[in-house]
C-alpha positions as CSV (number, residue, x, y, z in Angstrom):
1,M,0.2,-0.1,0.0
2,A,3.3,2.1,-0.7
3,G,1.9,6.1,-1.4
4,R,-1.2,5.8,0.6
5,T,-1.4,8.1,3.7
6,V,-3.6,6.2,6.3
7,T,-3.6,2.1,6.0
8,P,-5.2,-0.5,8.5
9,S,-3.0,-3.6,9.8
10,V,-3.2,-6.7,12.1
11,S,-0.7,-7.2,14.5
12,V,-0.2,-9.8,16.8
13,M,1.9,-10.5,19.8
14,A,2.3,-13.9,21.8
15,G,4.9,-14.8,24.5
16,V,5.3,-15.0,28.5
17,G,5.7,-11.7,30.7
18,A,4.8,-11.3,34.3
19,A,1.8,-9.5,35.9
20,G,1.8,-8.6,39.7
21,F,0.5,-6.5,42.2
22,T,0.3,-5.8,46.0
23,D,-2.0,-7.4,48.4
24,E,-3.7,-6.0,51.7
25,S,-0.4,-6.3,53.6
26,D,1.8,-4.9,51.3
27,S,3.3,-7.7,49.7
28,A,4.3,-8.2,46.1
29,R,2.6,-11.0,44.3
30,V,3.8,-12.1,40.5
31,F,3.3,-14.8,38.3
32,A,3.8,-15.8,35.0
33,A,1.4,-14.7,32.1
34,P,1.4,-16.8,28.8
35,L,-0.4,-14.2,26.4
36,L,-2.0,-13.4,23.2
37,D,-2.3,-10.0,22.0
38,P,-4.3,-9.3,18.3
39,D,-4.3,-5.9,17.7
40,L,-6.1,-3.8,15.0
41,L,-4.2,-0.6,13.8
42,L,-4.4,2.4,11.7
43,N,-0.8,3.5,10.4
44,F,-0.5,7.1,9.4
45,N,2.3,8.0,7.1
46,V,3.8,11.4,8.6
47,S,6.7,11.3,6.1
48,E,8.5,8.9,3.7
49,F,10.9,7.5,6.7
50,L,8.1,8.5,9.7
51,R,4.8,6.2,10.5
52,V,3.0,6.4,13.7
53,H,-0.3,4.0,14.4
54,A,-3.1,3.7,17.1
55,G,-4.8,0.8,17.6
56,I,-7.1,-1.2,19.7
57,G,-7.1,-5.2,20.8
58,W,-8.0,-7.6,23.3
59,R,-4.8,-9.3,25.8
60,F,-5.9,-13.2,26.6
61,H,-4.0,-14.4,29.1
62,F,-3.9,-18.6,29.1
63,G,-3.0,-20.2,32.4
64,Q,-4.0,-20.0,35.8
65,P,-3.0,-17.2,37.8
66,G,-1.5,-17.8,41.2
67,V,-4.0,-15.7,43.0
68,T,-7.0,-17.7,45.0
69,G,-10.4,-17.1,42.9
70,W,-8.7,-15.7,40.1
71,T,-9.3,-16.8,36.7
72,S,-7.6,-16.3,33.0
73,A,-10.4,-13.8,32.5
74,D,-9.6,-11.7,35.3
75,V,-6.0,-10.7,33.8
76,S,-7.3,-10.6,30.2
77,G,-8.9,-7.9,28.8
78,F,-9.2,-4.2,26.2
79,T,-5.9,-3.4,25.1
80,A,-5.1,0.3,23.2
81,A,-2.1,1.2,21.5
82,L,0.1,4.0,20.1
83,G,3.7,3.4,18.5
84,M,6.0,5.1,16.1
85,K,8.0,3.3,13.5
86,V,11.1,5.0,11.6
87,G,12.8,3.2,8.1
88,E,12.1,3.1,4.6
89,F,8.6,2.3,3.9
């Protein structure tokens, strides 16, 4: 889609991160978070070498959080993205 000012795209990020929080006794709790994050993006070609993008998506968490009573749905949810790419397009 060279030459167009605005182009749509799809991005998918997959990996393992770490989710954490502090409980009522100020103890830090961290657990591994296998994730899948698909996003729909709009790319704005600002110049020949600069592109910015904005997007929305949904982060899916797989596995069981290490917190009693929590499920994967409790740490999955809506995402928003803003970014910039520099290079030759």
